[in-house]
mmJSON file of the N, C-alpha and C atoms, coordinates in Angstrom:
{"data_MODEL":{"atom_site":{
"group_PDB":["ATOM","ATOM","ATOM","ATOM","ATOM","ATOM","ATOM","ATOM","ATOM","ATOM","ATOM","ATOM","ATOM","ATOM","ATOM","ATOM","ATOM","ATOM","ATOM","ATOM","ATOM","ATOM","ATOM","ATOM","ATOM","ATOM","ATOM","ATOM","ATOM","ATOM","ATOM","ATOM","ATOM","ATOM","ATOM","ATOM","ATOM","ATOM","ATOM","ATOM","ATOM","ATOM","ATOM","ATOM","ATOM","ATOM","ATOM","ATOM","ATOM","ATOM","ATOM","ATOM","ATOM","ATOM","ATOM","ATOM","ATOM","ATOM","ATOM","ATOM","ATOM","ATOM","ATOM","ATOM","ATOM","ATOM","ATOM","ATOM","ATOM","ATOM","ATOM","ATOM","ATOM","ATOM","ATOM","ATOM","ATOM","ATOM","ATOM","ATOM","ATOM","ATOM","ATOM","ATOM","ATOM","ATOM","ATOM","ATOM","ATOM","ATOM","ATOM","ATOM","ATOM","ATOM","ATOM","ATOM","ATOM","ATOM","ATOM","ATOM","ATOM","ATOM","ATOM","ATOM","ATOM","ATOM","ATOM","ATOM","ATOM","ATOM","ATOM","ATOM","ATOM","ATOM","ATOM","ATOM","ATOM","ATOM","ATOM","ATOM","ATOM","ATOM","ATOM","ATOM","ATOM","ATOM","ATOM","ATOM","ATOM","ATOM","ATOM","ATOM","ATOM","ATOM","ATOM","ATOM","ATOM","ATOM","ATOM","ATOM","ATOM","ATOM","ATOM","ATOM","ATOM","ATOM","ATOM","ATOM","ATOM","ATOM","ATOM","ATOM","ATOM","ATOM","ATOM","ATOM","ATOM","ATOM","ATOM","ATOM","ATOM","ATOM","ATOM","ATOM","ATOM","ATOM","ATOM","ATOM","ATOM","ATOM","ATOM","ATOM","ATOM","ATOM","ATOM","ATOM","ATOM","ATOM","ATOM","ATOM","ATOM","ATOM","ATOM","ATOM","ATOM","ATOM","ATOM","ATOM","ATOM","ATOM","ATOM","ATOM","ATOM","ATOM","ATOM","ATOM","ATOM","ATOM","ATOM","ATOM","ATOM","ATOM","ATOM","ATOM","ATOM","ATOM","ATOM","ATOM","ATOM","ATOM","ATOM","ATOM","ATOM","ATOM","ATOM","ATOM","ATOM","ATOM","ATOM","ATOM","ATOM","ATOM","ATOM","ATOM","ATOM","ATOM","ATOM","ATOM","ATOM","ATOM","ATOM","ATOM","ATOM","ATOM","ATOM","ATOM","ATOM","ATOM","ATOM","ATOM"],
"id":[1,2,3,4,5,6,7,8,9,10,11,12,13,14,15,16,17,18,19,20,21,22,23,24,25,26,27,28,29,30,31,32,33,34,35,36,37,38,39,40,41,42,43,44,45,46,47,48,49,50,51,52,53,54,55,56,57,58,59,60,61,62,63,64,65,66,67,68,69,70,71,72,73,74,75,76,77,78,79,80,81,82,83,84,85,86,87,88,89,90,91,92,93,94,95,96,97,98,99,100,101,102,103,104,105,106,107,108,109,110,111,112,113,114,115,116,117,118,119,120,121,122,123,124,125,126,127,128,129,130,131,132,133,134,135,136,137,138,139,140,141,142,143,144,145,146,147,148,149,150,151,152,153,154,155,156,157,158,159,160,161,162,163,164,165,166,167,168,169,170,171,172,173,174,175,176,177,178,179,180,181,182,183,184,185,186,187,188,189,190,191,192,193,194,195,196,197,198,199,200,201,202,203,204,205,206,207,208,209,210,211,212,213,214,215,216,217,218,219,220,221,222,223,224,225,226,227,228,229,230,231,232,233,234,235,236,237,238,239,240],
"type_symbol":["N","C","C","N","C","C","N","C","C","N","C","C","N","C","C","N","C","C","N","C","C","N","C","C","N","C","C","N","C","C","N","C","C","N","C","C","N","C","C","N","C","C","N","C","C","N","C","C","N","C","C","N","C","C","N","C","C","N","C","C","N","C","C","N","C","C","N","C","C","N","C","C","N","C","C","N","C","C","N","C","C","N","C","C","N","C","C","N","C","C","N","C","C","N","C","C","N","C","C","N","C","C","N","C","C","N","C","C","N","C","C","N","C","C","N","C","C","N","C","C","N","C","C","N","C","C","N","C","C","N","C","C","N","C","C","N","C","C","N","C","C","N","C","C","N","C","C","N","C","C","N","C","C","N","C","C","N","C","C","N","C","C","N","C","C","N","C","C","N","C","C","N","C","C","N","C","C","N","C","C","N","C","C","N","C","C","N","C","C","N","C","C","N","C","C","N","C","C","N","C","C","N","C","C","N","C","C","N","C","C","N","C","C","N","C","C","N","C","C","N","C","C","N","C","C","N","C","C","N","C","C","N","C","C","N","C","C","N","C","C"],
"label_atom_id":["N","CA","C","N","CA","C","N","CA","C","N","CA","C","N","CA","C","N","CA","C","N","CA","C","N","CA","C","N","CA","C","N","CA","C","N","CA","C","N","CA","C","N","CA","C","N","CA","C","N","CA","C","N","CA","C","N","CA","C","N","CA","C","N","CA","C","N","CA","C","N","CA","C","N","CA","C","N","CA","C","N","CA","C","N","CA","C","N","CA","C","N","CA","C","N","CA","C","N","CA","C","N","CA","C","N","CA","C","N","CA","C","N","CA","C","N","CA","C","N","CA","C","N","CA","C","N","CA","C","N","CA","C","N","CA","C","N","CA","C","N","CA","C","N","CA","C","N","CA","C","N","CA","C","N","CA","C","N","CA","C","N","CA","C","N","CA","C","N","CA","C","N","CA","C","N","CA","C","N","CA","C","N","CA","C","N","CA","C","N","CA","C","N","CA","C","N","CA","C","N","CA","C","N","CA","C","N","CA","C","N","CA","C","N","CA","C","N","CA","C","N","CA","C","N","CA","C","N","CA","C","N","CA","C","N","CA","C","N","CA","C","N","CA","C","N","CA","C","N","CA","C","N","CA","C","N","CA","C","N","CA","C","N","CA","C","N","CA","C","N","CA","C","N","CA","C","N","CA","C"],
"label_alt_id":[null,null,null,null,null,null,null,null,null,null,null,null,null,null,null,null,null,null,null,null,null,null,null,null,null,null,null,null,null,null,null,null,null,null,null,null,null,null,null,null,null,null,null,null,null,null,null,null,null,null,null,null,null,null,null,null,null,null,null,null,null,null,null,null,null,null,null,null,null,null,null,null,null,null,null,null,null,null,null,null,null,null,null,null,null,null,null,null,null,null,null,null,null,null,null,null,null,null,null,null,null,null,null,null,null,null,null,null,null,null,null,null,null,null,null,null,null,null,null,null,null,null,null,null,null,null,null,null,null,null,null,null,null,null,null,null,null,null,null,null,null,null,null,null,null,null,null,null,null,null,null,null,null,null,null,null,null,null,null,null,null,null,null,null,null,null,null,null,null,null,null,null,null,null,null,null,null,null,null,null,null,null,null,null,null,null,null,null,null,null,null,null,null,null,null,null,null,null,null,null,null,null,null,null,null,null,null,null,null,null,null,null,null,null,null,null,null,null,null,null,null,null,null,null,null,null,null,null,null,null,null,null,null,null,null,null,null,null,null,null],
"label_comp_id":["MET","MET","MET","ASN","ASN","ASN","LEU","LEU","LEU","LYS","LYS","LYS","PRO","PRO","PRO","ILE","ILE","ILE","VAL","VAL","VAL","THR","THR","THR","GLU","GLU","GLU","LYS","LYS","LYS","ALA","ALA","ALA","VAL","VAL","VAL","MET","MET","MET","MET","MET","MET","ILE","ILE","ILE","GLU","GLU","GLU","ARG","ARG","ARG","ASP","ASP","ASP","ASN","ASN","ASN","THR","THR","THR","LEU","LEU","LEU","THR","THR","THR","PHE","PHE","PHE","GLN","GLN","GLN","THR","THR","THR","SER","SER","SER","MET","MET","MET","THR","THR","THR","ALA","ALA","ALA","ILE","ILE","ILE","LYS","LYS","LYS","LYS","LYS","LYS","GLU","GLU","GLU","ILE","ILE","ILE","LYS","LYS","LYS","GLU","GLU","GLU","GLU","GLU","GLU","LEU","LEU","LEU","GLU","GLU","GLU","ASP","ASP","ASP","LEU","LEU","LEU","LEU","LEU","LEU","LYS","LYS","LYS","PHE","PHE","PHE","LYS","LYS","LYS","VAL","VAL","VAL","GLU","GLU","GLU","LYS","LYS","LYS","ILE","ILE","ILE","ARG","ARG","ARG","THR","THR","THR","LEU","LEU","LEU","ILE","ILE","ILE","ARG","ARG","ARG","LYS","LYS","LYS","ASN","ASN","ASN","LYS","LYS","LYS","LYS","LYS","LYS","TYR","TYR","TYR","VAL","VAL","VAL","TYR","TYR","TYR","VAL","VAL","VAL","LYS","LYS","LYS","LEU","LEU","LEU","LYS","LYS","LYS","GLY","GLY","GLY","ASP","ASP","ASP","THR","THR","THR","LEU","LEU","LEU","ALA","ALA","ALA","ILE","ILE","ILE","ASP","ASP","ASP","VAL","VAL","VAL","ALA","ALA","ALA","THR","THR","THR","LYS","LYS","LYS","LEU","LEU","LEU","GLY","GLY","GLY","LEU","LEU","LEU","MET","MET","MET"],
"label_asym_id":["A","A","A","A","A","A","A","A","A","A","A","A","A","A","A","A","A","A","A","A","A","A","A","A","A","A","A","A","A","A","A","A","A","A","A","A","A","A","A","A","A","A","A","A","A","A","A","A","A","A","A","A","A","A","A","A","A","A","A","A","A","A","A","A","A","A","A","A","A","A","A","A","A","A","A","A","A","A","A","A","A","A","A","A","A","A","A","A","A","A","A","A","A","A","A","A","A","A","A","A","A","A","A","A","A","A","A","A","A","A","A","A","A","A","A","A","A","A","A","A","A","A","A","A","A","A","A","A","A","A","A","A","A","A","A","A","A","A","A","A","A","A","A","A","A","A","A","A","A","A","A","A","A","A","A","A","A","A","A","A","A","A","A","A","A","A","A","A","A","A","A","A","A","A","A","A","A","A","A","A","A","A","A","A","A","A","A","A","A","A","A","A","A","A","A","A","A","A","A","A","A","A","A","A","A","A","A","A","A","A","A","A","A","A","A","A","A","A","A","A","A","A","A","A","A","A","A","A","A","A","A","A","A","A","A","A","A","A","A","A"],
"label_entity_id":["1","1","1","1","1","1","1","1","1","1","1","1","1","1","1","1","1","1","1","1","1","1","1","1","1","1","1","1","1","1","1","1","1","1","1","1","1","1","1","1","1","1","1","1","1","1","1","1","1","1","1","1","1","1","1","1","1","1","1","1","1","1","1","1","1","1","1","1","1","1","1","1","1","1","1","1","1","1","1","1","1","1","1","1","1","1","1","1","1","1","1","1","1","1","1","1","1","1","1","1","1","1","1","1","1","1","1","1","1","1","1","1","1","1","1","1","1","1","1","1","1","1","1","1","1","1","1","1","1","1","1","1","1","1","1","1","1","1","1","1","1","1","1","1","1","1","1","1","1","1","1","1","1","1","1","1","1","1","1","1","1","1","1","1","1","1","1","1","1","1","1","1","1","1","1","1","1","1","1","1","1","1","1","1","1","1","1","1","1","1","1","1","1","1","1","1","1","1","1","1","1","1","1","1","1","1","1","1","1","1","1","1","1","1","1","1","1","1","1","1","1","1","1","1","1","1","1","1","1","1","1","1","1","1","1","1","1","1","1","1"],
"label_seq_id":[1,1,1,2,2,2,3,3,3,4,4,4,5,5,5,6,6,6,7,7,7,8,8,8,9,9,9,10,10,10,11,11,11,12,12,12,13,13,13,14,14,14,15,15,15,16,16,16,17,17,17,18,18,18,19,19,19,20,20,20,21,21,21,22,22,22,23,23,23,24,24,24,25,25,25,26,26,26,27,27,27,28,28,28,29,29,29,30,30,30,31,31,31,32,32,32,33,33,33,34,34,34,35,35,35,36,36,36,37,37,37,38,38,38,39,39,39,40,40,40,41,41,41,42,42,42,43,43,43,44,44,44,45,45,45,46,46,46,47,47,47,48,48,48,49,49,49,50,50,50,51,51,51,52,52,52,53,53,53,54,54,54,55,55,55,56,56,56,57,57,57,58,58,58,59,59,59,60,60,60,61,61,61,62,62,62,63,63,63,64,64,64,65,65,65,66,66,66,67,67,67,68,68,68,69,69,69,70,70,70,71,71,71,72,72,72,73,73,73,74,74,74,75,75,75,76,76,76,77,77,77,78,78,78,79,79,79,80,80,80],
"pdbx_PDB_ins_code":[null,null,null,null,null,null,null,null,null,null,null,null,null,null,null,null,null,null,null,null,null,null,null,null,null,null,null,null,null,null,null,null,null,null,null,null,null,null,null,null,null,null,null,null,null,null,null,null,null,null,null,null,null,null,null,null,null,null,null,null,null,null,null,null,null,null,null,null,null,null,null,null,null,null,null,null,null,null,null,null,null,null,null,null,null,null,null,null,null,null,null,null,null,null,null,null,null,null,null,null,null,null,null,null,null,null,null,null,null,null,null,null,null,null,null,null,null,null,null,null,null,null,null,null,null,null,null,null,null,null,null,null,null,null,null,null,null,null,null,null,null,null,null,null,null,null,null,null,null,null,null,null,null,null,null,null,null,null,null,null,null,null,null,null,null,null,null,null,null,null,null,null,null,null,null,null,null,null,null,null,null,null,null,null,null,null,null,null,null,null,null,null,null,null,null,null,null,null,null,null,null,null,null,null,null,null,null,null,null,null,null,null,null,null,null,null,null,null,null,null,null,null,null,null,null,null,null,null,null,null,null,null,null,null,null,null,null,null,null,null],
"Cartn_x":[15.341,16.601,17.325,18.604,19.431,20.154,19.673,20.297,20.974,22.27,23.021,23.522,23.172,23.68,25.184,25.856,27.302,27.551,28.416,28.778,30.297,30.801,32.217,32.341,33.544,33.75,33.196,33.435,32.917,31.387,30.779,29.325,28.69,29.295,28.771,28.898,29.996,30.147,29.085,28.757,27.734,26.346,26.097,24.824,24.69,25.732,25.679,25.712,26.549,26.764,25.762,25.5,24.735,23.335,22.94,21.635,21.516,22.6,22.692,23.016,22.295,22.568,23.298,24.13,24.92,24.559,24.311,23.973,24.804,24.972,25.547,24.404,24.348,23.245,23.762,22.846,23.228,23.537,24.333,24.755,23.605,22.554,21.451,20.383,20.471,19.453,19.539,18.368,18.335,17.789,18.027,17.683,16.198,15.351,13.905,13.482,14.009,13.693,14.184,15.386,15.96,15.111,14.726,13.911,12.568,11.894,10.6,10.722,11.76,11.937,12.189,13.06,13.348,12.128,11.385,10.214,9.12,8.951,7.938,8.369,9.609,10.093,10.338,11.018,11.427,10.56,9.616,8.639,9.282,10.181,10.715,10.833,10.905,10.977,12.433,12.733,14.075,14.129,15.148,15.325,16.122,17.267,18.155,18.91,19.203,19.992,21.185,22.364,23.58,24.137,24.726,25.308,26.794,27.524,28.955,29.279,29.981,30.432,31.945,32.407,33.838,34.174,35.166,35.657,34.518,33.687,32.599,31.534,31.401,30.356,29.647,28.37,27.587,27.158,27.496,27.142,26.106,25.182,24.094,24.118,24.131,24.061,22.665,21.909,20.513,20.39,20.085,19.882,18.41,18.136,16.763,16.228,14.911,14.283,14.524,14.443,14.801,14.079,12.807,12.066,12.431,13.076,13.503,15.008,15.405,16.827,17.426,18.562,19.236,19.707,20.056,20.523,19.391,18.158,17.013,16.769,16.875,16.699,17.831,19.058,20.202,20.047,19.516,19.269,18.191,17.16,16.084,16.611,17.563,18.165,19.211,19.611,20.604,22.032,22.24,23.588,24.333,23.611,24.238,23.798],
"Cartn_y":[-5.722,-5.094,-4.714,-4.606,-4.359,-3.021,-1.989,-0.664,-0.38,-0.087,0.252,1.685,2.569,3.942,3.996,4.873,5.061,6.348,6.261,7.442,7.567,8.287,8.6,10.118,10.607,12.053,12.608,11.905,12.338,12.309,11.264,11.148,12.276,12.637,13.732,15.063,15.265,16.494,16.571,15.429,15.417,15.69,15.235,15.532,17.027,17.653,19.085,19.947,19.604,20.455,20.21,18.939,18.602,18.063,17.949,17.382,15.951,15.165,13.819,12.805,11.679,10.572,9.473,8.704,7.642,6.306,5.295,3.961,2.932,1.768,0.61,-0.367,-0.99,-1.889,-3.122,-4.02,-5.244,-4.928,-5.772,-5.545,-5.688,-6.388,-6.628,-5.544,-4.615,-3.572,-2.584,-2.164,-1.167,0.142,1.231,2.561,2.701,2.161,2.283,1.606,0.411,-0.298,0.474,1.034,1.787,3.014,3.734,4.938,4.61,3.573,3.186,2.779,2.021,1.578,2.756,3.666,4.816,5.712,5.96,6.825,6.178,4.854,4.168,4.033,3.67,3.371,4.63,5.598,6.785,8.008,7.928,9.003,10.325,10.291,11.522,11.346,12.457,12.439,12.463,11.654,11.539,12.336,13.191,13.955,13.16,12.578,11.878,10.791,9.703,8.606,8.345,8.266,7.888,6.639,5.761,4.541,4.466,3.773,3.579,2.151,1.434,0.089,0.135,-0.242,-0.228,-1.404,-2.173,-3.317,-4.258,-4.59,-5.547,-5.085,-3.786,-3.209,-2.129,-1.97,-0.971,0.105,1.343,2.495,3.329,3.883,4.666,6.052,7.082,8.468,8.974,9.348,9.745,11.232,12.019,13.458,13.691,14.405,14.656,15.923,15.987,17.191,18.345,19.563,20.757,20.965,20.557,20.811,19.861,18.747,17.784,17.933,18.137,18.285,16.935,16.633,15.354,15.239,16.353,16.298,15.874,16.268,15.831,14.341,13.844,12.4,11.61,12.113,11.439,11.383,12.447,12.466,11.448,11.363,10.401,8.958,8.702,7.383,7.086,8.103,7.931,8.03,8.661,8.8,9.982,10.985,12.199,12.475],
"Cartn_z":[-7.814,-8.18,-6.895,-6.998,-5.833,-5.988,-5.315,-5.359,-4.026,-4.074,-2.866,-3.01,-2.085,-2.187,-1.932,-2.637,-2.515,-1.73,-0.713,0.066,0.056,-0.923,-0.994,-1.059,-1.046,-1.127,-2.433,-3.52,-4.82,-4.842,-4.271,-4.259,-3.443,-2.323,-1.497,-2.237,-2.948,-3.738,-4.826,-5.445,-6.488,-5.907,-4.681,-4.021,-3.827,-3.326,-3.02,-4.277,-5.244,-6.408,-7.534,-7.841,-9.045,-8.773,-7.495,-7.138,-7.683,-7.513,-8.072,-6.98,-6.983,-6.071,-6.827,-6.119,-6.732,-6.09,-6.93,-6.459,-7.205,-6.569,-7.245,-7.461,-8.619,-8.947,-9.669,-9.982,-10.691,-12.149,-12.759,-14.142,-15.139,-14.775,-15.697,-15.659,-14.718,-14.58,-15.745,-16.223,-17.29,-16.718,-17.447,-16.943,-16.619,-17.468,-17.263,-15.956,-15.68,-14.437,-13.221,-13.318,-12.206,-11.911,-12.956,-12.791,-12.143,-12.628,-12.068,-10.609,-10.272,-8.893,-7.956,-8.357,-7.509,-7.325,-8.399,-8.288,-7.448,-7.542,-6.735,-5.284,-5.071,-3.727,-2.903,-3.47,-2.706,-2.946,-3.867,-4.106,-4.514,-5.484,-6.067,-7.57,-8.279,-9.736,-10.191,-11.187,-11.744,-13.036,-13.164,-14.396,-15.426,-14.976,-15.904,-15.157,-15.857,-15.294,-16.203,-15.603,-16.325,-15.668,-16.455,-15.905,-16.25,-15.388,-15.576,-15.17,-16.029,-15.698,-15.561,-14.382,-14.101,-13.19,-13.595,-12.819,-12.435,-13.408,-13.244,-12.24,-12.037,-11.195,-11.995,-11.753,-12.468,-11.485,-11.801,-10.984,-11.716,-10.967,-11.529,-10.895,-11.747,-11.294,-11.611,-10.575,-10.72,-10.423,-11.452,-11.288,-10.993,-9.909,-9.491,-10.133,-10.268,-10.808,-9.846,-10.351,-9.6,-8.292,-8.172,-6.942,-5.809,-6.096,-5.089,-4.871,-3.616,-3.304,-2.938,-3.536,-3.304,-1.861,-1.233,0.151,1.094,0.772,1.581,1.427,0.209,-0.035,0.622,0.541,1.158,2.681,3.273,4.707,5.059,4.248,4.459,4.387,3.488,3.342,4.421,5.189,6.233,5.747,4.61,4.063,4.654,5.109,5.618,7.027],
"occupancy":[1.0,1.0,1.0,1.0,1.0,1.0,1.0,1.0,1.0,1.0,1.0,1.0,1.0,1.0,1.0,1.0,1.0,1.0,1.0,1.0,1.0,1.0,1.0,1.0,1.0,1.0,1.0,1.0,1.0,1.0,1.0,1.0,1.0,1.0,1.0,1.0,1.0,1.0,1.0,1.0,1.0,1.0,1.0,1.0,1.0,1.0,1.0,1.0,1.0,1.0,1.0,1.0,1.0,1.0,1.0,1.0,1.0,1.0,1.0,1.0,1.0,1.0,1.0,1.0,1.0,1.0,1.0,1.0,1.0,1.0,1.0,1.0,1.0,1.0,1.0,1.0,1.0,1.0,1.0,1.0,1.0,1.0,1.0,1.0,1.0,1.0,1.0,1.0,1.0,1.0,1.0,1.0,1.0,1.0,1.0,1.0,1.0,1.0,1.0,1.0,1.0,1.0,1.0,1.0,1.0,1.0,1.0,1.0,1.0,1.0,1.0,1.0,1.0,1.0,1.0,1.0,1.0,1.0,1.0,1.0,1.0,1.0,1.0,1.0,1.0,1.0,1.0,1.0,1.0,1.0,1.0,1.0,1.0,1.0,1.0,1.0,1.0,1.0,1.0,1.0,1.0,1.0,1.0,1.0,1.0,1.0,1.0,1.0,1.0,1.0,1.0,1.0,1.0,1.0,1.0,1.0,1.0,1.0,1.0,1.0,1.0,1.0,1.0,1.0,1.0,1.0,1.0,1.0,1.0,1.0,1.0,1.0,1.0,1.0,1.0,1.0,1.0,1.0,1.0,1.0,1.0,1.0,1.0,1.0,1.0,1.0,1.0,1.0,1.0,1.0,1.0,1.0,1.0,1.0,1.0,1.0,1.0,1.0,1.0,1.0,1.0,1.0,1.0,1.0,1.0,1.0,1.0,1.0,1.0,1.0,1.0,1.0,1.0,1.0,1.0,1.0,1.0,1.0,1.0,1.0,1.0,1.0,1.0,1.0,1.0,1.0,1.0,1.0,1.0,1.0,1.0,1.0,1.0,1.0,1.0,1.0,1.0,1.0,1.0,1.0],
"B_iso_or_equiv":[0.0,0.0,0.0,0.0,0.0,0.0,0.0,0.0,0.0,0.0,0.0,0.0,0.0,0.0,0.0,0.0,0.0,0.0,0.0,0.0,0.0,0.0,0.0,0.0,0.0,0.0,0.0,0.0,0.0,0.0,0.0,0.0,0.0,0.0,0.0,0.0,0.0,0.0,0.0,0.0,0.0,0.0,0.0,0.0,0.0,0.0,0.0,0.0,0.0,0.0,0.0,0.0,0.0,0.0,0.0,0.0,0.0,0.0,0.0,0.0,0.0,0.0,0.0,0.0,0.0,0.0,0.0,0.0,0.0,0.0,0.0,0.0,0.0,0.0,0.0,0.0,0.0,0.0,0.0,0.0,0.0,0.0,0.0,0.0,0.0,0.0,0.0,0.0,0.0,0.0,0.0,0.0,0.0,0.0,0.0,0.0,0.0,0.0,0.0,0.0,0.0,0.0,0.0,0.0,0.0,0.0,0.0,0.0,0.0,0.0,0.0,0.0,0.0,0.0,0.0,0.0,0.0,0.0,0.0,0.0,0.0,0.0,0.0,0.0,0.0,0.0,0.0,0.0,0.0,0.0,0.0,0.0,0.0,0.0,0.0,0.0,0.0,0.0,0.0,0.0,0.0,0.0,0.0,0.0,0.0,0.0,0.0,0.0,0.0,0.0,0.0,0.0,0.0,0.0,0.0,0.0,0.0,0.0,0.0,0.0,0.0,0.0,0.0,0.0,0.0,0.0,0.0,0.0,0.0,0.0,0.0,0.0,0.0,0.0,0.0,0.0,0.0,0.0,0.0,0.0,0.0,0.0,0.0,0.0,0.0,0.0,0.0,0.0,0.0,0.0,0.0,0.0,0.0,0.0,0.0,0.0,0.0,0.0,0.0,0.0,0.0,0.0,0.0,0.0,0.0,0.0,0.0,0.0,0.0,0.0,0.0,0.0,0.0,0.0,0.0,0.0,0.0,0.0,0.0,0.0,0.0,0.0,0.0,0.0,0.0,0.0,0.0,0.0,0.0,0.0,0.0,0.0,0.0,0.0,0.0,0.0,0.0,0.0,0.0,0.0],
"pdbx_formal_charge":[null,null,null,null,null,null,null,null,null,null,null,null,null,null,null,null,null,null,null,null,null,null,null,null,null,null,null,null,null,null,null,null,null,null,null,null,null,null,null,null,null,null,null,null,null,null,null,null,null,null,null,null,null,null,null,null,null,null,null,null,null,null,null,null,null,null,null,null,null,null,null,null,null,null,null,null,null,null,null,null,null,null,null,null,null,null,null,null,null,null,null,null,null,null,null,null,null,null,null,null,null,null,null,null,null,null,null,null,null,null,null,null,null,null,null,null,null,null,null,null,null,null,null,null,null,null,null,null,null,null,null,null,null,null,null,null,null,null,null,null,null,null,null,null,null,null,null,null,null,null,null,null,null,null,null,null,null,null,null,null,null,null,null,null,null,null,null,null,null,null,null,null,null,null,null,null,null,null,null,null,null,null,null,null,null,null,null,null,null,null,null,null,null,null,null,null,null,null,null,null,null,null,null,null,null,null,null,null,null,null,null,null,null,null,null,null,null,null,null,null,null,null,null,null,null,null,null,null,null,null,null,null,null,null,null,null,null,null,null,null],
"auth_seq_id":[1,1,1,2,2,2,3,3,3,4,4,4,5,5,5,6,6,6,7,7,7,8,8,8,9,9,9,10,10,10,11,11,11,12,12,12,13,13,13,14,14,14,15,15,15,16,16,16,17,17,17,18,18,18,19,19,19,20,20,20,21,21,21,22,22,22,23,23,23,24,24,24,25,25,25,26,26,26,27,27,27,28,28,28,29,29,29,30,30,30,31,31,31,32,32,32,33,33,33,34,34,34,35,35,35,36,36,36,37,37,37,38,38,38,39,39,39,40,40,40,41,41,41,42,42,42,43,43,43,44,44,44,45,45,45,46,46,46,47,47,47,48,48,48,49,49,49,50,50,50,51,51,51,52,52,52,53,53,53,54,54,54,55,55,55,56,56,56,57,57,57,58,58,58,59,59,59,60,60,60,61,61,61,62,62,62,63,63,63,64,64,64,65,65,65,66,66,66,67,67,67,68,68,68,69,69,69,70,70,70,71,71,71,72,72,72,73,73,73,74,74,74,75,75,75,76,76,76,77,77,77,78,78,78,79,79,79,80,80,80],
"auth_comp_id":["MET","MET","MET","ASN","ASN","ASN","LEU","LEU","LEU","LYS","LYS","LYS","PRO","PRO","PRO","ILE","ILE","ILE","VAL","VAL","VAL","THR","THR","THR","GLU","GLU","GLU","LYS","LYS","LYS","ALA","ALA","ALA","VAL","VAL","VAL","MET","MET","MET","MET","MET","MET","ILE","ILE","ILE","GLU","GLU","GLU","ARG","ARG","ARG","ASP","ASP","ASP","ASN","ASN","ASN","THR","THR","THR","LEU","LEU","LEU","THR","THR","THR","PHE","PHE","PHE","GLN","GLN","GLN","THR","THR","THR","SER","SER","SER","MET","MET","MET","THR","THR","THR","ALA","ALA","ALA","ILE","ILE","ILE","LYS","LYS","LYS","LYS","LYS","LYS","GLU","GLU","GLU","ILE","ILE","ILE","LYS","LYS","LYS","GLU","GLU","GLU","GLU","GLU","GLU","LEU","LEU","LEU","GLU","GLU","GLU","ASP","ASP","ASP","LEU","LEU","LEU","LEU","LEU","LEU","LYS","LYS","LYS","PHE","PHE","PHE","LYS","LYS","LYS","VAL","VAL","VAL","GLU","GLU","GLU","LYS","LYS","LYS","ILE","ILE","ILE","ARG","ARG","ARG","THR","THR","THR","LEU","LEU","LEU","ILE","ILE","ILE","ARG","ARG","ARG","LYS","LYS","LYS","ASN","ASN","ASN","LYS","LYS","LYS","LYS","LYS","LYS","TYR","TYR","TYR","VAL","VAL","VAL","TYR","TYR","TYR","VAL","VAL","VAL","LYS","LYS","LYS","LEU","LEU","LEU","LYS","LYS","LYS","GLY","GLY","GLY","ASP","ASP","ASP","THR","THR","THR","LEU","LEU","LEU","ALA","ALA","ALA","ILE","ILE","ILE","ASP","ASP","ASP","VAL","VAL","VAL","ALA","ALA","ALA","THR","THR","THR","LYS","LYS","LYS","LEU","LEU","LEU","GLY","GLY","GLY","LEU","LEU","LEU","MET","MET","MET"],
"auth_asym_id":["A","A","A","A","A","A","A","A","A","A","A","A","A","A","A","A","A","A","A","A","A","A","A","A","A","A","A","A","A","A","A","A","A","A","A","A","A","A","A","A","A","A","A","A","A","A","A","A","A","A","A","A","A","A","A","A","A","A","A","A","A","A","A","A","A","A","A","A","A","A","A","A","A","A","A","A","A","A","A","A","A","A","A","A","A","A","A","A","A","A","A","A","A","A","A","A","A","A","A","A","A","A","A","A","A","A","A","A","A","A","A","A","A","A","A","A","A","A","A","A","A","A","A","A","A","A","A","A","A","A","A","A","A","A","A","A","A","A","A","A","A","A","A","A","A","A","A","A","A","A","A","A","A","A","A","A","A","A","A","A","A","A","A","A","A","A","A","A","A","A","A","A","A","A","A","A","A","A","A","A","A","A","A","A","A","A","A","A","A","A","A","A","A","A","A","A","A","A","A","A","A","A","A","A","A","A","A","A","A","A","A","A","A","A","A","A","A","A","A","A","A","A","A","A","A","A","A","A","A","A","A","A","A","A","A","A","A","A","A","A"],
"auth_atom_id":["N","CA","C","N","CA","C","N","CA","C","N","CA","C","N","CA","C","N","CA","C","N","CA","C","N","CA","C","N","CA","C","N","CA","C","N","CA","C","N","CA","C","N","CA","C","N","CA","C","N","CA","C","N","CA","C","N","CA","C","N","CA","C","N","CA","C","N","CA","C","N","CA","C","N","CA","C","N","CA","C","N","CA","C","N","CA","C","N","CA","C","N","CA","C","N","CA","C","N","CA","C","N","CA","C","N","CA","C","N","CA","C","N","CA","C","N","CA","C","N","CA","C","N","CA","C","N","CA","C","N","CA","C","N","CA","C","N","CA","C","N","CA","C","N","CA","C","N","CA","C","N","CA","C","N","CA","C","N","CA","C","N","CA","C","N","CA","C","N","CA","C","N","CA","C","N","CA","C","N","CA","C","N","CA","C","N","CA","C","N","CA","C","N","CA","C","N","CA","C","N","CA","C","N","CA","C","N","CA","C","N","CA","C","N","CA","C","N","CA","C","N","CA","C","N","CA","C","N","CA","C","N","CA","C","N","CA","C","N","CA","C","N","CA","C","N","CA","C","N","CA","C","N","CA","C","N","CA","C","N","CA","C","N","CA","C","N","CA","C","N","CA","C","N","CA","C","N","CA","C"],
"pdbx_PDB_model_num":[1,1,1,1,1,1,1,1,1,1,1,1,1,1,1,1,1,1,1,1,1,1,1,1,1,1,1,1,1,1,1,1,1,1,1,1,1,1,1,1,1,1,1,1,1,1,1,1,1,1,1,1,1,1,1,1,1,1,1,1,1,1,1,1,1,1,1,1,1,1,1,1,1,1,1,1,1,1,1,1,1,1,1,1,1,1,1,1,1,1,1,1,1,1,1,1,1,1,1,1,1,1,1,1,1,1,1,1,1,1,1,1,1,1,1,1,1,1,1,1,1,1,1,1,1,1,1,1,1,1,1,1,1,1,1,1,1,1,1,1,1,1,1,1,1,1,1,1,1,1,1,1,1,1,1,1,1,1,1,1,1,1,1,1,1,1,1,1,1,1,1,1,1,1,1,1,1,1,1,1,1,1,1,1,1,1,1,1,1,1,1,1,1,1,1,1,1,1,1,1,1,1,1,1,1,1,1,1,1,1,1,1,1,1,1,1,1,1,1,1,1,1,1,1,1,1,1,1,1,1,1,1,1,1,1,1,1,1,1,1]
}}}
């Protein structure tokens, strides 16, 4: 699967305010596959996943469990 982190002003606000990371993925990816890949690859627990399809692109909003801070994961990924 192909997950690309999104770094926009809105995405950074969601990291700080909602403990949520934003990714762009392939149109065929399903929530269960995305959750398993993120938990295996980045070693954090996912609370909820929301998807948005806009202009033939699929965006994924990943809310992390309370004990894991999204800003720490974003720093680890090199987004911040």
